[in-house]
All heavy atoms as a GROMACS GRO file, in nm:
protein
  605
    1MET      N    1  -3.135  -0.632   0.151
    1MET     CA    2  -3.030  -0.611   0.248
    1MET      C    3  -2.950  -0.487   0.207
    1MET      O    4  -2.920  -0.466   0.093
    1MET     CB    5  -2.939  -0.732   0.252
    1MET     CG    6  -2.824  -0.715   0.350
    1MET     SD    7  -2.731  -0.862   0.370
    1MET     CE    8  -2.806  -0.922   0.517
    2GLU      N    9  -2.924  -0.405   0.302
    2GLU     CA   10  -2.859  -0.274   0.280
    2GLU      C   11  -2.705  -0.288   0.284
    2GLU      O   12  -2.651  -0.359   0.369
    2GLU     CB   13  -2.907  -0.182   0.393
    2GLU     CG   14  -2.859  -0.044   0.389
    2GLU     CD   15  -2.926   0.038   0.497
    2GLU    OE1   16  -2.922  -0.001   0.614
    2GLU    OE2   17  -2.987   0.139   0.462
    3THR      N   18  -2.638  -0.222   0.193
    3THR     CA   19  -2.493  -0.225   0.192
    3THR      C   20  -2.435  -0.128   0.294
    3THR      O   21  -2.507  -0.045   0.348
    3THR     CB   22  -2.436  -0.189   0.052
    3THR    OG1   23  -2.473  -0.054   0.026
    3THR    CG2   24  -2.491  -0.281  -0.054
    4ARG      N   25  -2.309  -0.143   0.318
    4ARG     CA   26  -2.242  -0.058   0.416
    4ARG      C   27  -2.246   0.088   0.371
    4ARG      O   28  -2.268   0.178   0.451
    4ARG     CB   29  -2.098  -0.103   0.434
    4ARG     CG   30  -2.014  -0.011   0.520
    4ARG     CD   31  -1.872  -0.065   0.534
    4ARG     NE   32  -1.810  -0.092   0.409
    4ARG     CZ   33  -1.705  -0.028   0.358
    4ARG    NH1   34  -1.650   0.066   0.426
    4ARG    NH2   35  -1.654  -0.062   0.243
    5GLU      N   36  -2.224   0.110   0.242
    5GLU     CA   37  -2.225   0.247   0.188
    5GLU      C   38  -2.364   0.310   0.200
    5GLU      O   39  -2.378   0.427   0.234
    5GLU     CB   40  -2.177   0.248   0.042
    5GLU     CG   41  -2.029   0.222   0.028
    5GLU     CD   42  -1.997   0.075   0.025
    5GLU    OE1   43  -2.093  -0.009   0.016
    5GLU    OE2   44  -1.878   0.040   0.035
    6ALA      N   45  -2.466   0.230   0.174
    6ALA     CA   46  -2.604   0.283   0.183
    6ALA      C   47  -2.638   0.314   0.326
    6ALA      O   48  -2.703   0.415   0.356
    6ALA     CB   49  -2.702   0.184   0.125
    7TRP      N   50  -2.594   0.232   0.421
    7TRP     CA   51  -2.619   0.256   0.562
    7TRP      C   52  -2.551   0.385   0.607
    7TRP      O   53  -2.610   0.467   0.678
    7TRP     CB   54  -2.573   0.139   0.648
    7TRP     CG   55  -2.600   0.159   0.793
    7TRP    CD1   56  -2.713   0.134   0.858
    7TRP    CD2   57  -2.507   0.207   0.890
    7TRP    NE1   58  -2.702   0.165   0.991
    7TRP    CE2   59  -2.575   0.212   1.012
    7TRP    CE3   60  -2.377   0.249   0.885
    7TRP    CZ2   61  -2.513   0.251   1.130
    7TRP    CZ3   62  -2.316   0.290   1.000
    7TRP    CH2   63  -2.383   0.291   1.121
    8LEU      N   64  -2.425   0.400   0.566
    8LEU     CA   65  -2.352   0.522   0.602
    8LEU      C   66  -2.413   0.645   0.543
    8LEU      O   67  -2.422   0.749   0.607
    8LEU     CB   68  -2.206   0.510   0.564
    8LEU     CG   69  -2.118   0.422   0.651
    8LEU    CD1   70  -1.982   0.406   0.587
    8LEU    CD2   71  -2.104   0.479   0.788
    9LYS      N   72  -2.457   0.634   0.419
    9LYS     CA   73  -2.520   0.750   0.353
    9LYS      C   74  -2.651   0.786   0.422
    9LYS      O   75  -2.679   0.905   0.442
    9LYS     CB   76  -2.548   0.720   0.206
    9LYS     CG   77  -2.596   0.839   0.128
    9LYS     CD   78  -2.616   0.807  -0.017
    9LYS     CE   79  -2.495   0.850  -0.093
    9LYS     NZ   80  -2.510   0.833  -0.238
   10GLY      N   81  -2.730   0.689   0.462
   10GLY     CA   82  -2.853   0.717   0.532
   10GLY      C   83  -2.830   0.770   0.671
   10GLY      O   84  -2.903   0.859   0.720
   11ARG      N   85  -2.725   0.724   0.735
   11ARG     CA   86  -2.700   0.767   0.872
   11ARG      C   87  -2.628   0.904   0.880
   11ARG      O   88  -2.658   0.987   0.963
   11ARG     CB   89  -2.614   0.663   0.939
   11ARG     CG   90  -2.563   0.695   1.074
   11ARG     CD   91  -2.638   0.624   1.178
   11ARG     NE   92  -2.588   0.672   1.309
   11ARG     CZ   93  -2.609   0.614   1.419
   11ARG    NH1   94  -2.677   0.503   1.417
   11ARG    NH2   95  -2.564   0.662   1.530
   12PHE      N   96  -2.533   0.925   0.790
   12PHE     CA   97  -2.448   1.044   0.798
   12PHE      C   98  -2.466   1.140   0.681
   12PHE      O   99  -2.392   1.236   0.669
   12PHE     CB  100  -2.303   1.006   0.811
   12PHE     CG  101  -2.272   0.928   0.938
   12PHE    CD1  102  -2.247   0.795   0.930
   12PHE    CD2  103  -2.272   0.991   1.058
   12PHE    CE1  104  -2.218   0.722   1.046
   12PHE    CE2  105  -2.246   0.920   1.173
   12PHE     CZ  106  -2.220   0.784   1.170
   13GLY      N  107  -2.554   1.110   0.588
   13GLY     CA  108  -2.570   1.196   0.469
   13GLY      C  109  -2.450   1.181   0.375
   13GLY      O  110  -2.400   1.074   0.354
   14ARG      N  111  -2.407   1.293   0.320
   14ARG     CA  112  -2.295   1.293   0.226
   14ARG      C  113  -2.163   1.262   0.300
   14ARG      O  114  -2.067   1.218   0.238
   14ARG     CB  115  -2.283   1.431   0.161
   14ARG     CG  116  -2.400   1.466   0.074
   14ARG     CD  117  -2.401   1.393  -0.055
   14ARG     NE  118  -2.284   1.422  -0.132
   14ARG     CZ  119  -2.240   1.340  -0.226
   14ARG    NH1  120  -2.298   1.229  -0.252
   14ARG    NH2  121  -2.132   1.371  -0.292
   15ARG      N  122  -2.155   1.285   0.428
   15ARG     CA  123  -2.033   1.254   0.502
   15ARG      C  124  -2.008   1.104   0.512
   15ARG      O  125  -1.896   1.063   0.535
   15ARG     CB  126  -2.039   1.314   0.643
   15ARG     CG  127  -2.038   1.466   0.640
   15ARG     CD  128  -2.046   1.518   0.780
   15ARG     NE  129  -2.180   1.487   0.832
   15ARG     CZ  130  -2.216   1.499   0.956
   15ARG    NH1  131  -2.131   1.539   1.044
   15ARG    NH2  132  -2.339   1.465   0.993
   16GLY      N  133  -2.111   1.022   0.491
   16GLY     CA  134  -2.096   0.878   0.497
   16GLY      C  135  -2.002   0.826   0.391
   16GLY      O  136  -1.921   0.732   0.415
   17ASP      N  137  -2.011   0.879   0.271
   17ASP     CA  138  -1.921   0.835   0.165
   17ASP      C  139  -1.775   0.870   0.196
   17ASP      O  140  -1.686   0.790   0.173
   17ASP     CB  141  -1.958   0.904   0.032
   17ASP     CG  142  -2.097   0.860  -0.020
   17ASP    OD1  143  -2.139   0.746   0.014
   17ASP    OD2  144  -2.157   0.940  -0.089
   18VAL      N  145  -1.757   0.990   0.251
   18VAL     CA  146  -1.620   1.030   0.286
   18VAL      C  147  -1.568   0.944   0.399
   18VAL      O  148  -1.449   0.900   0.394
   18VAL     CB  149  -1.619   1.178   0.326
   18VAL    CG1  150  -1.485   1.222   0.374
   18VAL    CG2  151  -1.663   1.264   0.207
   19MET      N  152  -1.651   0.916   0.498
   19MET     CA  153  -1.606   0.831   0.612
   19MET      C  154  -1.573   0.691   0.564
   19MET      O  155  -1.473   0.633   0.608
   19MET     CB  156  -1.714   0.829   0.719
   19MET     CG  157  -1.728   0.959   0.795
   19MET     SD  158  -1.861   0.960   0.912
   19MET     CE  159  -1.817   0.827   1.017
   20ALA      N  160  -1.653   0.633   0.477
   20ALA     CA  161  -1.627   0.499   0.427
   20ALA      C  162  -1.495   0.493   0.349
   20ALA      O  163  -1.418   0.399   0.361
   20ALA     CB  164  -1.741   0.453   0.338
   21ARG      N  165  -1.470   0.597   0.271
   21ARG     CA  166  -1.348   0.601   0.192
   21ARG      C  167  -1.227   0.615   0.285
   21ARG      O  168  -1.125   0.550   0.265
   21ARG     CB  169  -1.351   0.718   0.096
   21ARG     CG  170  -1.230   0.722   0.005
   21ARG     CD  171  -1.251   0.809  -0.112
   21ARG     NE  172  -1.362   0.752  -0.187
   21ARG     CZ  173  -1.421   0.813  -0.287
   21ARG    NH1  174  -1.384   0.931  -0.323
   21ARG    NH2  175  -1.519   0.755  -0.354
   22LEU      N  176  -1.237   0.703   0.388
   22LEU     CA  177  -1.124   0.718   0.479
   22LEU      C  178  -1.098   0.591   0.559
   22LEU      O  179  -0.982   0.557   0.583
   22LEU     CB  180  -1.150   0.836   0.572
   22LEU     CG  181  -1.144   0.973   0.508
   22LEU    CD1  182  -1.181   1.081   0.607
   22LEU    CD2  183  -1.008   1.001   0.450
   23LEU      N  184  -1.201   0.523   0.601
   23LEU     CA  185  -1.184   0.399   0.676
   23LEU      C  186  -1.122   0.289   0.588
   23LEU      O  187  -1.037   0.213   0.638
   23LEU     CB  188  -1.319   0.351   0.730
   23LEU     CG  189  -1.366   0.423   0.854
   23LEU    CD1  190  -1.506   0.373   0.889
   23LEU    CD2  191  -1.272   0.405   0.970
   24SER      N  192  -1.159   0.286   0.461
   24SER     CA  193  -1.099   0.186   0.374
   24SER      C  194  -0.951   0.213   0.349
   24SER      O  195  -0.875   0.124   0.328
   24SER     CB  196  -1.177   0.173   0.245
   24SER     OG  197  -1.156   0.290   0.168
   25LEU      N  198  -0.915   0.342   0.348
   25LEU     CA  199  -0.773   0.378   0.327
   25LEU      C  200  -0.689   0.360   0.456
   25LEU      O  201  -0.568   0.349   0.446
   25LEU     CB  202  -0.761   0.522   0.281
   25LEU     CG  203  -0.808   0.554   0.139
   25LEU    CD1  204  -0.809   0.703   0.113
   25LEU    CD2  205  -0.727   0.479   0.037
   26ALA      N  206  -0.753   0.348   0.569
   26ALA     CA  207  -0.678   0.338   0.694
   26ALA      C  208  -0.631   0.193   0.720
   26ALA      O  209  -0.539   0.175   0.801
   26ALA     CB  210  -0.763   0.388   0.808
   27ALA      N  211  -0.690   0.095   0.664
   27ALA     CA  212  -0.662  -0.044   0.698
   27ALA      C  213  -0.521  -0.087   0.658
   27ALA      O  214  -0.448  -0.144   0.738
   27ALA     CB  215  -0.765  -0.135   0.637
   28ALA      N  216  -0.482  -0.063   0.532
   28ALA     CA  217  -0.354  -0.112   0.485
   28ALA      C  218  -0.235  -0.056   0.560
   28ALA      O  219  -0.146  -0.130   0.605
   28ALA     CB  220  -0.338  -0.089   0.335
   29PRO      N  221  -0.227   0.078   0.582
   29PRO     CA  222  -0.113   0.128   0.659
   29PRO      C  223  -0.113   0.077   0.804
   29PRO      O  224  -0.006   0.056   0.863
   29PRO     CB  225  -0.130   0.279   0.656
   29PRO     CG  226  -0.223   0.310   0.547
   29PRO     CD  227  -0.306   0.185   0.526
   30THR      N  228  -0.230   0.059   0.862
   30THR     CA  229  -0.237   0.009   0.997
   30THR      C  230  -0.180  -0.135   1.005
   30THR      O  231  -0.098  -0.160   1.097
   30THR     CB  232  -0.382   0.009   1.049
   30THR    OG1  233  -0.433   0.142   1.036
   30THR    CG2  234  -0.391  -0.041   1.191
   31PHE      N  235  -0.217  -0.218   0.913
   31PHE     CA  236  -0.162  -0.353   0.915
   31PHE      C  237  -0.011  -0.356   0.884
   31PHE      O  238   0.061  -0.438   0.933
   31PHE     CB  239  -0.240  -0.444   0.822
   31PHE     CG  240  -0.376  -0.480   0.873
   31PHE    CD1  241  -0.488  -0.456   0.792
   31PHE    CD2  242  -0.395  -0.534   0.994
   31PHE    CE1  243  -0.615  -0.488   0.840
   31PHE    CE2  244  -0.518  -0.565   1.045
   31PHE     CZ  245  -0.630  -0.542   0.966
   32ALA      N  246   0.033  -0.262   0.798
   32ALA     CA  247   0.177  -0.257   0.768
   32ALA      C  248   0.258  -0.216   0.893
   32ALA      O  249   0.359  -0.276   0.921
   32ALA     CB  250   0.202  -0.157   0.654
   33VAL      N  251   0.206  -0.120   0.968
   33VAL     CA  252   0.273  -0.082   1.093
   33VAL      C  253   0.269  -0.198   1.194
   33VAL      O  254   0.371  -0.225   1.263
   33VAL     CB  255   0.208   0.044   1.153
   33VAL    CG1  256   0.255   0.072   1.291
   33VAL    CG2  257   0.236   0.163   1.060
   34MET      N  258   0.159  -0.268   1.202
   34MET     CA  259   0.151  -0.380   1.295
   34MET      C  260   0.250  -0.491   1.252
   34MET      O  261   0.306  -0.558   1.342
   34MET     CB  262   0.007  -0.434   1.298
   34MET     CG  263  -0.087  -0.337   1.368
   34MET     SD  264  -0.260  -0.380   1.347
   34MET     CE  265  -0.270  -0.526   1.449
   35ALA      N  266   0.267  -0.514   1.124
   35ALA     CA  267   0.369  -0.615   1.080
   35ALA      C  268   0.511  -0.571   1.116
   35ALA      O  269   0.589  -0.652   1.163
   35ALA     CB  270   0.357  -0.633   0.928
   36LEU      N  271   0.538  -0.442   1.103
   36LEU     CA  272   0.672  -0.394   1.144
   36LEU      C  273   0.695  -0.405   1.291
   36LEU      O  274   0.801  -0.447   1.336
   36LEU     CB  275   0.690  -0.251   1.098
   36LEU     CG  276   0.705  -0.228   0.948
   36LEU    CD1  277   0.710  -0.079   0.916
   36LEU    CD2  278   0.833  -0.296   0.899
   37VAL      N  279   0.596  -0.371   1.369
   37VAL     CA  280   0.609  -0.380   1.513
   37VAL      C  281   0.625  -0.525   1.557
   37VAL      O  282   0.707  -0.559   1.640
   37VAL     CB  283   0.489  -0.316   1.585
   37VAL    CG1  284   0.486  -0.349   1.732
   37VAL    CG2  285   0.488  -0.167   1.561
   38ALA      N  286   0.547  -0.615   1.495
   38ALA     CA  287   0.560  -0.757   1.530
   38ALA      C  288   0.695  -0.814   1.485
   38ALA      O  289   0.752  -0.901   1.555
   38ALA     CB  290   0.445  -0.838   1.464
   39ALA      N  291   0.752  -0.764   1.374
   39ALA     CA  292   0.880  -0.813   1.328
   39ALA      C  293   0.993  -0.764   1.417
   39ALA      O  294   1.092  -0.839   1.435
   39ALA     CB  295   0.904  -0.765   1.183
   40MET      N  296   0.980  -0.647   1.475
   40MET     CA  297   1.086  -0.596   1.559
   40MET      C  298   1.065  -0.626   1.708
   40MET      O  299   1.144  -0.580   1.791
   40MET     CB  300   1.096  -0.442   1.543
   40MET     CG  301   1.137  -0.404   1.400
   40MET     SD  302   1.170  -0.230   1.377
   40MET     CE  303   1.019  -0.156   1.426
   41ALA      N  304   0.964  -0.702   1.740
   41ALA     CA  305   0.934  -0.734   1.882
   41ALA      C  306   1.044  -0.825   1.934
   41ALA      O  307   1.099  -0.910   1.863
   41ALA     CB  308   0.798  -0.803   1.892
   42PRO      N  309   1.075  -0.814   2.060
   42PRO     CA  310   1.176  -0.905   2.119
   42PRO      C  311   1.125  -1.049   2.121
   42PRO      O  312   1.006  -1.076   2.119
   42PRO     CB  313   1.194  -0.853   2.263
   42PRO     CG  314   1.089  -0.749   2.285
   42PRO     CD  315   1.026  -0.715   2.157
   43ASP      N  316   1.223  -1.142   2.125
   43ASP     CA  317   1.187  -1.284   2.116
   43ASP      C  318   1.119  -1.338   2.242
   43ASP      O  319   1.060  -1.443   2.240
   43ASP     CB  320   1.311  -1.369   2.086
   43ASP     CG  321   1.358  -1.349   1.944
   43ASP    OD1  322   1.278  -1.311   1.861
   43ASP    OD2  323   1.478  -1.372   1.919
   44ASP      N  324   1.128  -1.266   2.351
   44ASP     CA  325   1.072  -1.317   2.474
   44ASP      C  326   0.926  -1.278   2.494
   44ASP      O  327   0.866  -1.308   2.596
   44ASP     CB  328   1.153  -1.270   2.595
   44ASP     CG  329   1.152  -1.122   2.610
   44ASP    OD1  330   1.118  -1.052   2.511
   44ASP    OD2  331   1.194  -1.071   2.717
   45MET      N  332   0.864  -1.216   2.391
   45MET     CA  333   0.720  -1.190   2.398
   45MET      C  334   0.640  -1.319   2.383
   45MET      O  335   0.692  -1.420   2.334
   45MET     CB  336   0.678  -1.090   2.293
   45MET     CG  337   0.731  -0.949   2.318
   45MET     SD  338   0.672  -0.832   2.202
   45MET     CE  339   0.500  -0.820   2.251
   46ILE      N  340   0.515  -1.319   2.423
   46ILE     CA  341   0.436  -1.443   2.422
   46ILE      C  342   0.428  -1.504   2.282
   46ILE      O  343   0.456  -1.620   2.264
   46ILE     CB  344   0.296  -1.416   2.478
   46ILE    CG1  345   0.306  -1.375   2.625
   46ILE    CG2  346   0.205  -1.535   2.458
   46ILE    CD1  347   0.178  -1.327   2.686
   47CYS      N  348   0.389  -1.424   2.184
   47CYS     CA  349   0.370  -1.480   2.049
   47CYS      C  350   0.506  -1.500   1.981
   47CYS      O  351   0.522  -1.590   1.901
   47CYS     CB  352   0.284  -1.386   1.964
   47CYS     SG  353   0.114  -1.380   2.020
   48GLY      N  354   0.602  -1.416   2.008
   48GLY     CA  355   0.731  -1.425   1.947
   48GLY      C  356   0.813  -1.544   1.993
   48GLY      O  357   0.903  -1.588   1.926
   49ALA      N  358   0.784  -1.594   2.111
   49ALA     CA  359   0.865  -1.704   2.167
   49ALA      C  360   0.828  -1.839   2.103
   49ALA      O  361   0.904  -1.930   2.107
   49ALA     CB  362   0.844  -1.715   2.316
   50MET      N  363   0.710  -1.845   2.043
   50MET     CA  364   0.667  -1.972   1.987
   50MET      C  365   0.727  -2.000   1.850
   50MET      O  366   0.760  -2.112   1.818
   50MET     CB  367   0.516  -1.972   1.978
   50MET     CG  368   0.445  -1.978   2.107
   50MET     SD  369   0.268  -1.991   2.081
   50MET     CE  370   0.212  -1.892   2.219
   51GLN      N  371   0.741  -1.898   1.765
   51GLN     CA  372   0.795  -1.917   1.631
   51GLN      C  373   0.905  -1.815   1.608
   51GLN      O  374   0.913  -1.713   1.675
   51GLN     CB  375   0.686  -1.898   1.525
   51GLN     CG  376   0.573  -1.993   1.531
   51GLN     CD  377   0.453  -1.936   1.598
   51GLN    OE1  378   0.448  -1.818   1.630
   51GLN    NE2  379   0.353  -2.015   1.620
   52GLY      N  380   0.983  -1.842   1.505
   52GLY     CA  381   1.080  -1.742   1.462
   52GLY      C  382   1.008  -1.625   1.394
   52GLY      O  383   0.895  -1.640   1.348
   53SER      N  384   1.077  -1.511   1.387
   53SER     CA  385   1.008  -1.394   1.330
   53SER      C  386   0.984  -1.406   1.181
   53SER      O  387   0.898  -1.340   1.128
   53SER     CB  388   1.092  -1.269   1.359
   53SER     OG  389   1.220  -1.281   1.301
   54PHE      N  390   1.062  -1.492   1.112
   54PHE     CA  391   1.041  -1.506   0.967
   54PHE      C  392   0.970  -1.638   0.934
   54PHE      O  393   0.969  -1.680   0.818
   54PHE     CB  394   1.176  -1.499   0.896
   54PHE     CG  395   1.239  -1.366   0.908
   54PHE    CD1  396   1.349  -1.347   0.991
   54PHE    CD2  397   1.188  -1.257   0.840
   54PHE    CE1  398   1.403  -1.220   1.004
   54PHE    CE2  399   1.243  -1.130   0.852
   54PHE     CZ  400   1.352  -1.113   0.934
   55SER      N  401   0.912  -1.701   1.029
   55SER     CA  402   0.840  -1.824   1.006
   55SER      C  403   0.705  -1.789   0.937
   55SER      O  404   0.650  -1.681   0.955
   55SER     CB  405   0.809  -1.894   1.140
   55SER     OG  406   0.721  -1.999   1.122
   56LEU      N  407   0.654  -1.880   0.862
   56LEU     CA  408   0.526  -1.857   0.794
   56LEU      C  409   0.407  -1.876   0.890
   56LEU      O  410   0.295  -1.862   0.851
   56LEU     CB  411   0.510  -1.952   0.675
   56LEU     CG  412   0.601  -1.922   0.555
   56LEU    CD1  413   0.582  -2.023   0.447
   56LEU    CD2  414   0.572  -1.779   0.501
   57GLN      N  415   0.433  -1.911   1.014
   57GLN     CA  416   0.328  -1.933   1.110
   57GLN      C  417   0.312  -1.820   1.207
   57GLN      O  418   0.229  -1.824   1.295
   57GLN     CB  419   0.357  -2.063   1.187
   57GLN     CG  420   0.366  -2.185   1.099
   57GLN     CD  421   0.417  -2.304   1.175
   57GLN    OE1  422   0.448  -2.294   1.294
   57GLN    NE2  423   0.424  -2.414   1.108
   58GLY      N  424   0.392  -1.715   1.199
   58GLY     CA  425   0.391  -1.609   1.294
   58GLY      C  426   0.290  -1.499   1.265
   58GLY      O  427   0.210  -1.509   1.170
   59MET      N  428   0.299  -1.396   1.342
   59MET     CA  429   0.210  -1.281   1.326
   59MET      C  430   0.250  -1.190   1.211
   59MET      O  431   0.166  -1.126   1.148
   59MET     CB  432   0.206  -1.200   1.454
   59MET     CG  433   0.152  -1.272   1.574
   59MET     SD  434  -0.016  -1.328   1.552
   59MET     CE  435  -0.104  -1.175   1.579
   60VAL      N  436   0.379  -1.182   1.180
   60VAL     CA  437   0.427  -1.093   1.074
   60VAL      C  438   0.369  -1.133   0.939
   60VAL      O  439   0.316  -1.044   0.870
   60VAL     CB  440   0.582  -1.093   1.068
   60VAL    CG1  441   0.630  -1.011   0.955
   60VAL    CG2  442   0.640  -1.041   1.202
   61PRO      N  443   0.370  -1.258   0.895
   61PRO     CA  444   0.307  -1.291   0.766
   61PRO      C  445   0.156  -1.266   0.766
   61PRO      O  446   0.101  -1.226   0.665
   61PRO     CB  447   0.340  -1.438   0.745
   61PRO     CG  448   0.446  -1.471   0.838
   61PRO     CD  449   0.442  -1.371   0.949
   62MET      N  450   0.090  -1.289   0.881
   62MET     CA  451  -0.051  -1.262   0.887
   62MET      C  452  -0.080  -1.116   0.863
   62MET      O  453  -0.169  -1.081   0.786
   62MET     CB  454  -0.106  -1.307   1.022
   62MET     CG  455  -0.258  -1.285   1.029
   62MET     SD  456  -0.324  -1.291   1.196
   62MET     CE  457  -0.257  -1.142   1.265
   63TYR      N  458  -0.008  -1.027   0.930
   63TYR     CA  459  -0.030  -0.887   0.914
   63TYR      C  460   0.008  -0.841   0.772
   63TYR      O  461  -0.054  -0.752   0.714
   63TYR     CB  462   0.048  -0.804   1.017
   63TYR     CG  463  -0.008  -0.812   1.156
   63TYR    CD1  464   0.075  -0.828   1.266
   63TYR    CD2  465  -0.145  -0.804   1.180
   63TYR    CE1  466   0.026  -0.835   1.395
   63TYR    CE2  467  -0.196  -0.811   1.306
   63TYR     CZ  468  -0.112  -0.826   1.412
   63TYR     OH  469  -0.166  -0.835   1.540
   64ALA      N  470   0.113  -0.900   0.716
   64ALA     CA  471   0.156  -0.865   0.579
   64ALA      C  472   0.046  -0.906   0.479
   64ALA      O  473   0.016  -0.831   0.387
   64ALA     CB  474   0.286  -0.930   0.546
   65LEU      N  475  -0.013  -1.022   0.496
   65LEU     CA  476  -0.123  -1.065   0.409
   65LEU      C  477  -0.244  -0.977   0.426
   65LEU      O  478  -0.310  -0.942   0.324
   65LEU     CB  479  -0.159  -1.212   0.434
   65LEU     CG  480  -0.065  -1.317   0.375
   65LEU    CD1  481  -0.104  -1.455   0.425
   65LEU    CD2  482  -0.073  -1.312   0.225
   66MET      N  483  -0.277  -0.941   0.547
   66MET     CA  484  -0.391  -0.852   0.569
   66MET      C  485  -0.368  -0.716   0.504
   66MET      O  486  -0.460  -0.654   0.449
   66MET     CB  487  -0.421  -0.840   0.716
   66MET     CG  488  -0.474  -0.969   0.777
   66MET     SD  489  -0.493  -0.961   0.956
   66MET     CE  490  -0.636  -0.857   0.970
   67CYS      N  491  -0.242  -0.668   0.511
   67CYS     CA  492  -0.206  -0.544   0.446
   67CYS      C  493  -0.226  -0.556   0.293
   67CYS      O  494  -0.279  -0.467   0.230
   67CYS     CB  495  -0.066  -0.504   0.479
   67CYS     SG  496  -0.011  -0.354   0.401
   68ALA      N  497  -0.179  -0.667   0.236
   68ALA     CA  498  -0.192  -0.689   0.093
   68ALA      C  499  -0.340  -0.697   0.050
   68ALA      O  500  -0.378  -0.645  -0.057
   68ALA     CB  501  -0.116  -0.816   0.052
   69PHE      N  502  -0.422  -0.762   0.130
   69PHE     CA  503  -0.562  -0.775   0.096
   69PHE      C  504  -0.638  -0.644   0.104
   69PHE      O  505  -0.737  -0.625   0.036
   69PHE     CB  506  -0.632  -0.877   0.188
   69PHE     CG  507  -0.593  -1.018   0.163
   69PHE    CD1  508  -0.581  -1.109   0.266
   69PHE    CD2  509  -0.568  -1.063   0.031
   69PHE    CE1  510  -0.539  -1.237   0.244
   69PHE    CE2  511  -0.529  -1.195   0.011
   69PHE     CZ  512  -0.512  -1.283   0.115
   70HIS      N  513  -0.586  -0.551   0.186
   70HIS     CA  514  -0.653  -0.420   0.200
   70HIS      C  515  -0.588  -0.311   0.116
   70HIS      O  516  -0.614  -0.192   0.136
   70HIS     CB  517  -0.652  -0.378   0.348
   70HIS     CG  518  -0.749  -0.461   0.427
   70HIS    ND1  519  -0.712  -0.577   0.491
   70HIS    CD2  520  -0.877  -0.439   0.455
   70HIS    CE1  521  -0.818  -0.627   0.552
   70HIS    NE2  522  -0.920  -0.547   0.532
   71LEU      N  523  -0.505  -0.348   0.018
   71LEU     CA  524  -0.441  -0.248  -0.068
   71LEU      C  525  -0.534  -0.203  -0.182
   71LEU      O  526  -0.501  -0.106  -0.251
   71LEU     CB  527  -0.316  -0.306  -0.130
   71LEU     CG  528  -0.190  -0.297  -0.042
   71LEU    CD1  529  -0.072  -0.363  -0.115
   71LEU    CD2  530  -0.159  -0.155  -0.006
   72ALA      N  531  -0.644  -0.265  -0.208
   72ALA     CA  532  -0.732  -0.232  -0.317
   72ALA      C  533  -0.778  -0.084  -0.317
   72ALA      O  534  -0.770  -0.019  -0.423
   72ALA     CB  535  -0.854  -0.324  -0.323
   73PRO      N  536  -0.818  -0.025  -0.206
   73PRO     CA  537  -0.858   0.114  -0.210
   73PRO      C  538  -0.742   0.207  -0.248
   73PRO      O  539  -0.758   0.307  -0.314
   73PRO     CB  540  -0.904   0.145  -0.064
   73PRO     CG  541  -0.944   0.015  -0.011
   73PRO     CD  542  -0.854  -0.084  -0.077
   74TRP      N  543  -0.618   0.170  -0.206
   74TRP     CA  544  -0.500   0.254  -0.241
   74TRP      C  545  -0.472   0.240  -0.389
   74TRP      O  546  -0.434   0.335  -0.456
   74TRP     CB  547  -0.378   0.210  -0.159
   74TRP     CG  548  -0.384   0.259  -0.018
   74TRP    CD1  549  -0.427   0.193   0.090
   74TRP    CD2  550  -0.351   0.396   0.025
   74TRP    NE1  551  -0.420   0.275   0.203
   74TRP    CE2  552  -0.373   0.396   0.162
   74TRP    CE3  553  -0.305   0.505  -0.041
   74TRP    CZ2  554  -0.347   0.512   0.238
   74TRP    CZ3  555  -0.280   0.620   0.035
   74TRP    CH2  556  -0.303   0.621   0.170
   75LEU      N  557  -0.486   0.118  -0.445
   75LEU     CA  558  -0.465   0.098  -0.587
   75LEU      C  559  -0.568   0.174  -0.670
   75LEU      O  560  -0.536   0.229  -0.777
   75LEU     CB  561  -0.465  -0.051  -0.621
   75LEU     CG  562  -0.350  -0.132  -0.556
   75LEU    CD1  563  -0.366  -0.278  -0.587
   75LEU    CD2  564  -0.214  -0.077  -0.603
   76ARG      N  565  -0.693   0.175  -0.624
   76ARG     CA  566  -0.798   0.254  -0.694
   76ARG      C  567  -0.768   0.402  -0.686
   76ARG      O  568  -0.799   0.479  -0.777
   76ARG     CB  569  -0.934   0.222  -0.636
   76ARG     CG  570  -0.996   0.097  -0.686
   76ARG     CD  571  -1.142   0.089  -0.649
   76ARG     NE  572  -1.164   0.097  -0.507
   76ARG     CZ  573  -1.185  -0.010  -0.428
   76ARG    NH1  574  -1.181  -0.129  -0.478
   76ARG    NH2  575  -1.205   0.009  -0.299
   77LEU      N  576  -0.711   0.446  -0.574
   77LEU     CA  577  -0.680   0.589  -0.557
   77LEU      C  578  -0.576   0.635  -0.656
   77LEU      O  579  -0.583   0.743  -0.709
   77LEU     CB  580  -0.635   0.610  -0.410
   77LEU     CG  581  -0.602   0.755  -0.372
   77LEU    CD1  582  -0.734   0.837  -0.370
   77LEU    CD2  583  -0.537   0.756  -0.235
   78PHE      N  584  -0.473   0.552  -0.676
   78PHE     CA  585  -0.364   0.590  -0.765
   78PHE      C  586  -0.383   0.546  -0.909
   78PHE      O  587  -0.294   0.566  -0.990
   78PHE     CB  588  -0.232   0.534  -0.711
   78PHE     CG  589  -0.190   0.598  -0.584
   78PHE    CD1  590  -0.178   0.525  -0.464
   78PHE    CD2  591  -0.164   0.733  -0.579
   78PHE    CE1  592  -0.139   0.584  -0.348
   78PHE    CE2  593  -0.125   0.794  -0.460
   78PHE     CZ  594  -0.112   0.721  -0.347
   79ARG      N  595  -0.493   0.489  -0.940
   79ARG     CA  596  -0.519   0.439  -1.077
   79ARG      C  597  -0.554   0.551  -1.169
   79ARG      O  598  -0.598   0.653  -1.155
   79ARG     CB  599  -0.633   0.336  -1.077
   79ARG     CG  600  -0.659   0.278  -1.207
   79ARG     CD  601  -0.760   0.168  -1.198
   79ARG     NE  602  -0.881   0.215  -1.128
   79ARG     CZ  603  -0.996   0.165  -1.140
   79ARG    NH1  604  -1.012   0.059  -1.214
   79ARG    NH2  605  -1.100   0.206  -1.074
   0.00000   0.00000   0.00000
């Protein structure tokens, strides 16, 4: 079975490594922005009306956890 990096390298040559690295770095900031947007959303939105914004069942904690799980490439970058 072929890994994602091997597939990208075969498909795009040397640019595949760069593309994979850039995509891995894009996830954490994207989820952080989505968490901020969801936290500042008005209460009358569909998802916001069901739970409070600081509830553990809402979208904000989900996006925050996804951001935390995708921080590994940033930590490797600054290591």
